[in-house]
Every structure is written in structure tokens, then in C-alpha cells.
N, C-alpha and C positions, 0 to 999 in steps of 0.2 A: 504494500500500500504506500503510495507516495503521499507525503505530508510535508508542508513547509513549516519550519520552526525557526524561531529567532532565539538561538542559544548563545550563551557567552563563550566566545572562542577559547579563552584560557581554560575554562572548565572542560570543554570538549577535548582540547589537546591533552589535558591531564588525564582524562578518562581513557583516551587512546593509549597513552603511555602505560598507565597502571593496569589496563586490561590486556596488554600485549596483543592488541588487535592491529591489523594493518590498515583498517579504514575507520572513518568516523561512524559509518553505519554499523560496522561490527562492534564498535565500542558502545554505541547506544543500545544495540540489541542486547549485548552482554549486561549492561547496566539495568535495562528493563527486566531481563530474566532474573537477575540477582534480586531486584526489588520485589518482584512478584513472589519469588521463593521465600524471601525473608518474611513477607506479610503472611503467607500461608503457614509458615512455621510458627509465627507468633500466635496465629489463631489456634493452631493445634495445641500449643503449650497451655492454653486456657483449660484444656481437658485433662491435664496431668493430675492423676490421683482421683479423678471423678468417674472413670470408666472401669468397671470390673470385667475383665476379659476372661476370668476363670481359666487360665492357661497353666498347664504344668510344664515348666521348662525342661525338666528331665525327660519327659516323654517326647517333647519336640526334638531334643538333642539326639535321641536314640533312633529317630526316624530314618537315618541315612540308609 
């Protein structure tokens, strides 16, 4: 999808360097993927200790 954005050049350049991407597009895609992953993880963390999965880890480990 083509989109026109007005982004601060120094910020984009730093994102390209830090992400080790070759292009600005690659850096922006990486940044968006990282942001989405981070938000999803933070939502999942709200359920920590609230979901009873009733799983026996020793049984799971012996399934090989």
C-alpha cells in the first residue's frame, strides 16, 4: 500500500541504522512489526496468573 508520510528525516535515518535494514521502507516495516508485537505482548501479560490451563508439564515433556 502506498502512503505519503511526513516523517522526521533524522528519526528515519536512525531507524534504518538501528534496524540494519537497507531501505527506509524496510526500517519502517520493521518498526511497525516491532510495535504491533510489543502491544500484543503487553495485552497478553494482563492475563498472567488469571488463566488456569490445568496442564501437567511432566506429561507434556514425556510426549516426545
